[in-house]
N, C-alpha and C positions, 0 to 999 in steps of 0.2 A: 529464552522463549518459553520454557516450561514454567518459569515463575510468573511470566505475564499471563499465560493460559490459566494457571492455577488461580490467580487473582480474578481473572475475567469470569471464570465459571462460578466463583464464589459470590458474585453479584446477582446471579440469576437462579431461579428455582425451576427452570425448564432448560431443555437442551439448547445450546448455542451453536449456530451455524456461522462460521467465520470464513470470509473470503480472503485469501492470501495470494501473494505472487509466489514464484518458484525460487525464492532466495534459499540458499543452502541452509540457513538457520531454520527455515520452516520445514525442511525435509530431512533433517538430521536423524540419526538412529535414536538419539536421546528423545527427541520430540515424538518420533513414531512410537517408541515404547511408552511414553507418557500418554499419548493419545489412545493406545491400546488399552491402558488401564482406566481410561475415562470415557469410553465409547458412549455411555449413556448420558454424558454431560456436554460433550462438545464434538463437533465434526468440522474438519477443515475442507474447504472447497478451493481448489487451485485454479487460478487464471491460466489461460494458455500461455505458452512460453513468451510470445511477443504479441501483446494486445493493446496497443496504445489507444484504440477506439473505445476500450472499456475503462480507461483510466482518465478521470476528469482532469487531473493535473496535466496530462499530455495534451489534452484538447486546449487548455489555456495556454500552454507553452507554444503550441503550433499557431494559435491565433495571434499571440504576441509577435512571433517571428515573422508572420505575414504582414502585420500592420505597422511594425516599427520601421522607421527609415533605415535603409541599408547603407546610406552614406555616412552616418554618424552613429557611433555606439555610445551609450550613456556611460559616464565615468564615475558616477556616484548615484546614490538613491534618489536625490532630488531631480537629477536629469532624467532618470528612468521614469519617475512619477510624472514629470512634465510631458514626456514623449508618449506615455501610455494613455 
């Protein structure tokens, strides 16, 4: 995560505000120490613990689950494409 953050801040000449989930990799001691040394370059903003309404992927998944037929599940990519 620290290598990613280092590369990310290297691409910008202003402070970066990054929205992340609460995965342990985003909250580790190593990351917190790195962030403390780079406060003027980046700030992490954490999503609430469970917030599917803020995650566009979750909205797509929920829509697909509601709209796909419940009697038949796609067995390959072609069937999934045809059903969606």
